[in-house]
C-alpha positions in Angstrom: 69.8 138.7 58.9 71.1 141.9 57.9 72.0 143.2 61.7 74.0 140.0 62.1 75.6 140.4 58.5 76.4 144.1 59.7 78.1 143.2 62.9 79.9 139.9 60.8 81.3 142.7 58.2 82.6 144.8 61.4 84.3 141.3 63.2 85.8 140.2 59.5 87.3 144.2 58.6 89.2 144.0 62.1 89.9 140.3 61.9 91.1 141.4 58.3 93.4 143.9 59.3 95.2 141.6 61.9 96.0 139.1 59.5 97.4 141.5 56.9 99.3 143.3 59.5 100.5 139.6 60.6 101.4 138.7 56.6 103.4 142.0 56.8 105.7 141.5 59.8 106.1 137.9 59.2 108.0 138.7 55.6 109.8 141.2 57.5 110.6 139.1 60.0 111.7 136.4 57.3 113.7 139.2 55.3 115.9 140.0 58.5 116.2 136.4 59.9 117.4 135.5 56.3 119.6 138.1 55.4 121.3 138.1 59.3 122.1 134.3 58.3 119.4 132.8 60.7 116.5 131.9 58.6 113.2 130.6 60.3 112.0 128.4 57.7 108.4 128.2 59.5 107.6 132.0 58.5 107.3 131.2 54.7 104.9 128.8 55.8 103.0 130.6 58.4 103.1 134.2 56.0 101.2 131.9 53.3 98.6 130.0 55.7 98.0 133.6 56.8 97.8 135.5 53.3 95.0 132.3 52.3 93.1 133.4 55.5 93.5 136.6 54.9 91.9 136.3 51.2 89.2 134.4 51.9 87.9 137.1 54.5 88.3 139.5 52.1 86.3 137.0 50.0 83.2 137.3 52.3 83.4 141.2 53.0 83.8 141.4 49.3 80.3 139.2 49.1 78.3 141.8 51.5 79.9 144.9 49.8 79.2 143.6 46.3 83.0 145.3 45.9 83.9 142.1 43.9 85.1 142.5 40.4 82.6 141.6 38.6 81.9 142.1 34.6 78.9 144.3 33.7 78.7 143.6 30.2 75.3 141.7 30.3 74.0 144.0 33.1 74.3 147.0 31.3 72.5 145.8 28.1 69.7 145.1 29.9 66.5 146.9 31.1 65.5 147.5 34.8 63.6 144.3 35.3 66.6 142.1 33.9 69.2 143.7 35.7 66.8 143.0 39.1 66.3 139.6 37.9 69.8 138.6 37.1 70.8 140.4 40.5 68.8 138.0 42.2 70.0 134.7 40.4 73.3 136.0 41.1 72.2 136.2 44.7 70.8 132.6 44.8 74.1 131.3 43.4 76.2 132.4 45.7 74.2 131.5 48.9 74.0 127.9 46.9 77.7 127.9 46.5 77.8 129.0 50.5 75.6 126.1 51.4 77.1 123.8 49.1 80.9 124.7 50.7 79.1 123.9 54.4 77.9 120.8 53.3 81.5 119.6 51.8 83.1 121.0 54.7 80.8 119.0 57.1 81.6 115.6 54.8 84.8 116.4 54.7 85.4 117.2 58.9 82.9 114.4 59.4 82.1 115.5 62.9 79.5 113.0 63.3 82.5 110.1 62.2 84.8 111.4 64.9 82.2 111.7 67.6 82.0 107.8 67.0 85.5 107.6 67.0 85.6 109.1 70.5 87.3 112.2 69.4 90.3 109.8 68.9 91.7 110.9 65.0 93.5 108.0 65.1 90.5 105.9 65.2 88.8 108.1 62.7 91.5 108.1 60.2 91.8 104.1 60.9 87.9 103.6 60.5 87.2 106.2 57.7 90.4 106.7 56.2 89.9 110.3 56.3 93.1 111.7 57.7 92.0 115.4 58.0 92.8 115.8 61.5 96.4 113.9 61.5 98.0 115.8 59.0 100.1 118.9 59.9 101.6 121.4 58.5 105.5 121.0 57.6 107.5 123.1 59.3 105.0 124.8 61.7 103.9 121.8 62.6 100.1 122.5 63.5 97.2 120.3 62.3 96.3 121.4 58.7 92.7 121.0 59.4 92.8 124.5 61.7 94.1 126.0 58.4 91.7 124.4 56.5 89.1 125.6 58.8 88.7 128.7 57.4 86.4 126.8 54.1 83.6 126.6 56.8 84.0 129.7 58.2 83.9 131.0 54.7 80.8 129.0 54.2 79.0 130.3 56.9 79.7 133.8 56.4 79.2 134.0 53.0 75.3 132.4 54.0 75.2 135.0 55.9 75.8 137.7 53.7 74.4 136.5 50.4 71.4 136.1 52.5 71.6 139.8 53.6 72.3 140.8 50.3 69.3 138.8 49.1 67.3 140.8 51.8 68.6 144.1 50.4 67.6 143.1 46.7 63.9 142.1 47.5 63.1 145.2 50.2 65.0 147.6 47.9 67.5 148.5 50.8 70.6 149.9 50.1 73.2 147.2 51.4 76.6 148.4 53.3 79.4 150.2 51.2 83.0 150.4 51.4 83.4 153.9 52.5 80.8 153.2 55.4 83.1 150.5 56.5 86.1 152.5 56.3 84.8 155.5 58.2 83.6 152.9 61.6 
């Protein structure tokens, strides 16, 4: 699982760089087009959705790298054994959150119901009152379910990373660090 997590982390790094570059280009495009009086209104929305994806990809990476902001007042006051137990509990909570996110995404996207409706989005919405596949974005015009796919993706990547973190904690192995990722 650690090897899968390491490969996933490398992919996430490339995706995050691409998303960050895309946000920058979209914002610069927005500035140029607005200053010339030819605003492209879809650019704002595209930049927002791109930034949302970047935040979630970065959050997944932070979990694996254990680089997220944290309050360490309690762990500093504990002994070594209690720190390890607390770390294990935190890793289990992250795994529980990830699995819950996958389950809720499965309920939300309802692939079984969609298959039963013959992959007809209109029939699916009519029979389930779940309009996830019918709602387009305001200005870009793509289906919002494509934007929301980051939620089940995050659930899957968090699951992989949290299992790898648990394996590291149980074996006493050192997990990856940001400096190693930057160097690669």
